[in-house]
VMD Tcl script that draws the C-alpha trace (Angstrom):
set ca {
  {-64.49 -162.89 27.22}
  {-61.60 -165.79 27.65}
  {-59.46 -164.17 25.12}
  {-59.27 -161.11 26.81}
  {-58.85 -162.89 30.39}
  {-55.82 -164.97 29.02}
  {-54.43 -161.86 27.21}
  {-54.28 -159.79 30.55}
  {-53.07 -162.92 32.50}
  {-50.04 -163.43 29.95}
  {-49.28 -159.87 29.58}
  {-48.80 -159.67 33.27}
  {-47.22 -162.83 33.77}
  {-44.48 -161.70 31.36}
  {-44.53 -158.41 33.35}
  {-45.49 -156.34 30.31}
  {-47.50 -153.10 30.37}
  {-50.20 -152.51 27.79}
  {-48.07 -150.10 26.01}
  {-45.12 -152.64 26.00}
  {-47.22 -155.31 24.60}
  {-48.51 -152.90 21.98}
  {-45.12 -151.83 20.77}
  {-43.86 -155.90 20.78}
  {-46.95 -156.81 18.77}
  {-47.97 -153.91 16.65}
  {-51.42 -154.00 18.19}
  {-52.65 -150.67 19.45}
  {-52.67 -150.09 23.33}
  {-56.35 -149.00 23.09}
  {-57.25 -152.25 21.17}
  {-55.42 -154.37 23.92}
  {-57.22 -152.58 26.80}
  {-60.67 -153.32 25.07}
  {-59.99 -156.90 24.84}
  {-58.77 -157.08 28.48}
  {-61.58 -155.10 29.61}
  {-64.40 -156.90 27.62}
  {-65.26 -154.20 25.61}
  {-64.34 -155.89 22.63}
  {-64.95 -159.73 22.27}
  {-63.13 -161.12 19.49}
  {-60.04 -159.93 17.47}
  {-59.53 -160.92 13.86}
  {-57.05 -163.89 13.30}
  {-54.27 -161.46 12.28}
  {-54.54 -159.59 15.66}
  {-54.84 -162.62 17.71}
  {-51.53 -164.02 15.93}
  {-49.72 -160.95 16.42}
  {-50.27 -160.94 20.14}
  {-49.82 -164.73 20.80}
  {-46.40 -164.25 19.19}
  {-45.67 -161.33 21.30}
  {-46.54 -163.10 24.46}
  {-44.94 -166.31 23.06}
  {-48.23 -168.68 23.81}
  {-50.16 -170.62 21.18}
  {-53.04 -168.94 19.36}
  {-55.08 -171.88 20.35}
  {-54.21 -171.04 24.05}
  {-55.04 -167.28 23.78}
  {-58.44 -167.92 21.93}
  {-59.55 -170.35 24.86}
  {-58.60 -173.93 22.91}
  {-56.21 -175.16 25.66}
  {-56.32 -175.10 29.61}
  {-52.51 -174.31 29.92}
  {-50.44 -172.91 27.51}
  {-47.47 -174.72 28.53}
  {-48.79 -178.29 28.29}
  {-46.40 -181.12 27.24}
  {-47.91 -181.06 23.85}
  {-47.72 -177.45 23.30}
  {-45.63 -176.56 20.06}
  {-42.10 -175.10 20.38}
  {-41.49 -171.95 18.35}
  {-38.92 -174.09 15.93}
  {-42.24 -176.74 15.22}
  {-44.13 -173.54 14.64}
  {-41.63 -172.16 12.08}
  {-41.37 -175.48 10.33}
  {-45.25 -175.59 10.23}
  {-45.07 -172.04 8.78}
  {-42.56 -173.26 5.90}
  {-44.68 -176.45 5.27}
  {-47.82 -174.08 4.75}
  {-45.81 -171.78 2.74}
  {-44.79 -174.67 0.44}
  {-48.25 -175.48 0.14}
  {-49.45 -172.07 -0.73}
  {-46.81 -171.62 -3.37}
  {-49.22 -172.44 -6.24}
  {-51.71 -170.02 -4.81}
  {-49.35 -167.01 -5.18}
  {-49.55 -166.82 -8.96}
  {-53.36 -166.40 -8.43}
  {-53.71 -169.34 -11.31}
  {-55.00 -171.80 -8.86}
  {-57.21 -169.90 -6.63}
  {-60.29 -168.26 -7.47}
  {-63.44 -166.98 -5.66}
  {-66.24 -166.70 -7.58}
  {-64.22 -166.45 -10.85}
  {-62.15 -163.67 -9.54}
  {-58.62 -164.21 -8.62}
  {-58.01 -164.35 -4.93}
  {-56.76 -160.77 -3.47}
  {-53.72 -160.65 -1.08}
  {-55.66 -160.30 1.94}
  {-57.73 -163.51 0.89}
  {-54.50 -165.35 0.37}
  {-53.09 -164.29 4.00}
  {-56.32 -165.46 5.39}
  {-55.86 -168.97 3.75}
  {-52.48 -169.04 4.89}
  {-53.25 -168.16 8.51}
  {-55.95 -170.69 8.30}
  {-53.76 -173.52 7.11}
  {-50.88 -172.86 9.37}
  {-53.50 -172.67 12.51}
  {-54.91 -176.14 11.20}
  {-51.56 -177.65 10.85}
  {-50.43 -176.57 14.14}
  {-53.71 -178.02 15.88}
  {-52.63 -181.09 14.22}
  {-49.53 -181.52 15.45}
  {-50.64 -180.59 18.80}
  {-53.08 -183.55 18.62}
  {-50.50 -185.95 17.44}
  {-47.98 -184.92 20.07}
  {-50.94 -185.63 22.55}
  {-51.36 -188.98 20.90}
  {-47.70 -190.18 20.83}
  {-46.10 -188.42 23.55}
  {-44.85 -191.19 26.17}
  {-47.01 -191.39 29.23}
  {-43.77 -190.53 31.53}
  {-43.64 -187.09 29.84}
  {-47.39 -186.20 30.11}
  {-48.65 -184.36 33.14}
  {-50.54 -186.22 35.50}
  {-53.77 -184.94 34.72}
  {-53.55 -185.86 31.03}
  {-52.08 -189.58 31.80}
  {-54.97 -189.95 34.25}
  {-57.54 -189.08 31.66}
  {-55.93 -191.08 28.94}
  {-55.93 -194.26 31.27}
  {-59.36 -193.64 31.86}
  {-60.05 -193.42 27.94}
  {-57.97 -196.50 27.30}
  {-59.75 -198.60 30.09}
  {-63.07 -197.64 28.65}
  {-61.97 -199.10 25.17}
}
mol new
graphics top color blue
foreach p $ca { graphics top sphere $p radius 0.5 }
foreach p [lrange $ca 0 end-1] q [lrange $ca 1 end] { graphics top cylinder $p $q radius 0.2 }
display resetview
């Protein structure tokens, strides 16, 4: 439910129609409508990633992990691209198929892509967590500062 709500909210915020978002993302307008109307609950990772990219929001935000899309710790497009490059470098050995087997069989292209998406998502989450931890308080929004102060006071 959260996915559909956030999808519609960001689509409207960007002043995009369902058909415009479909063209921009490569996801069918019917599928977007089903998500927004709650007729389909969860998209595949690939679909969610396409929609997040088209709306210029984090995948975490769209699937309901962040309260706001523009938090101080949200990753910039450059940071996301850097992470994608790092993930690709980590997966270079997998591309040959020699280093990755499932039940004794070489990984299929689809399995490799799922691993790439999962690795990239995990790296993005870790980067956001690091930004939360190491961003000076004066650059954080007030709500997060107060929360961090309470946490530090309880230690």
